[in-house]
N, C-alpha and C positions, 0 to 999 in steps of 0.2 A: 472439514474445517482444519485450518492449520493452527497448531498451537505455537506458543513461543518457542518451545523446545524444537519443533520442526523447522521453524524459521532459522534458528541458530545452526541447525544441522546443514541447511541449504546455503547459508552465507559463507563467504570465504573469509577465513580468519588468517591474517598475516602474523606470523611470529614476530616478536620484537626484533630479532636479528635481521629479518628481511626488511622491515621498516627502516631500521638504522642504515642498512646497506643502500636502500633507495635514497635516503636523505644524503648520505655521504656522496653517492654518485651524482646526485643533482647539484650539490655544492661544488664538486669537481668540475662539472660541465660549465656551471656559471662562472667559476674562477677562471677557467681557460678562456671563455668568451671575453671576460673582462680584461684579461692580460692582452689578448689579441687586439681589443679595442684601444686600450691604453698605448700599446706599442704603435698602432697605426697613427693615433693622434700625436704621439711623441715624434715619430718619424716625419710627419707632416710639418710640425712646428720646427723641427731641426732643419728641414729643407727650406722652409720660409726664412728662417734666421740666416742660413747660409747664403741666401740669395737677396738679402735686404741690407742696404747701406744703413749703418747705425745712426749716422749723423742726420740724414735727410729722410729716411724711411722709404726711399725709392728703391727700385731694383738695382742691384750692383752688377758688376761685370759677369758674375756667374749666372745671375738671372737673365741678363742680356743674352749670353751665350745659349741658354736654354731656349729662349724665345726664338732664336734663329732656326732651331730644329723644328719648331711648331708652326711658324708663320709661312705664308706663301710669298716667295721672293718677288714674283712678278707684279703682285698687287700691293706691295709695301713700299713706302717712301721712308728713307733714312735721313734724319737731321742730326748732324754732329754739331754740338753747341760747346763753344769754348768761352770761358770768362775772360774778358779783356783786362790786361794789366793786373791780374789777381795777385801776383807776387808783391807788387807795390802796396796793395791793401794790407797784406800780411805784415810787410816790413814796416809800414807806417802806423797801422792801428793795432797790430797784434793778431795772433792766431785765433783768439776767441772771437774777435770781430770778424775775421775771415770766415770762421765757421758759421756765424750768424748770416753773413752775406750769402754763403752757399745754401743755407736753409731758405733764405728769401728767394733766391733764384729757383730753387726746387719748387717752392709754393707757386711762384709765378708760372713756371712751365706746366705744372699740374693743373693750375686754374685756367690756362688758356688753350689747352688741347682737349680733345674729346675723351670721354671715359674709356672708349675702346682703343685708344692709343696708349703706347707704353713709354713712360719716361724713366730713364735709367741714369744712374751716376756711374760712369765707366772709368773714371780716373779722378785725380785730385780736384780739379776745377773743370772737368770735362763731363758732358752729358750726352746721351744719345736718345733720340725719340724715334720710335718705330710707329709710323702712321699706317694703319691698315686700310685697305680698300681705297687708296688714293691714287688718282692718275696724274699725268703731267699737266692736265688742264687746271689743277688746283694751285698752281704756282703763285698766283696773285694772292689767294687766300692765305697761303703759308707766309708769304712776305708780309702781309698785313699783320698776322699774328706776331711775327718777329718784331716788327716796328712797335706794336702795342706793348710787348714784353719789355723792350728797351725803354719805352717811356715810363713804364711801371717801375723799372729798376733804377731810373735816373735819380731817385732819392725821395725820401719822405721825411719831413721834420719829425714826425711821430716816432719812427723807429730808430732815429739817431744813427743810421748806418751811412757809410759813404756811398756816393753815387757809383753805380757800376753798369756795365753794358756787356752784351754777349755778341759774339760773331757766330754765324751759323752757315754750315755747308749743307746743301740739300742735294740728294740724288734719288732718282726713282728706280725701283727695281725692274721695271719693264725693260727688257733688253739685256739686263745684267745676267751673266752666266753663273755667278756665285755671290754669296754674301760678302766674301773678301773683296771681290771686284767692286761691289756696291760701296763698301766702306772706303776703298781707295778713291772712288769717284767723289764721294762726299768730302773726304779729307782734302782732295785736291781743290775743290770749290772753297772749302774753309780756308785753306792756305791763301788762295787768291783774295778772299774777303779780308783776311788779316793784313795782307800786303797793301791793300787799298785803304786801310784805315777804317 
């Protein structure tokens, strides 16, 4: 029979200093893990903020540039979107109204393209849309989207904003040798669209 005294002899007794050391060590490990987690979250938030346009919530030029490193050129279609006569809106109605018009355009673009497409604001009144996995056979669908967007932007009594329209240049990545070449093609198409009214 084991008595209580025998049980005490067999049990391991941790001195108070050892327990204290284990507690401190555990707290240090937990603290280091928490700092690493917080740093990772902070870096992610900073990266998102650096790539997000404050006015519209869209990706900005930095976000657009990052996407070019991640997407497949040959299966991507680039749309360059330019707001028609935007300077006149700012001059006539003021910059606050101009900002609201840009926000309306952003919402319309986001609402009319697929969730896996990327809508970016790359300049003052200029936007870029990167449509992934789209071939040249989709041209009519893209044209219909643009017509619908322009009807949507033509004005609404409810929002009290001036009517606005956008011109769009479209270029397909298939056959392009670089993103800069694709951009030049889309920009050339956009220029012709603007020239033709």
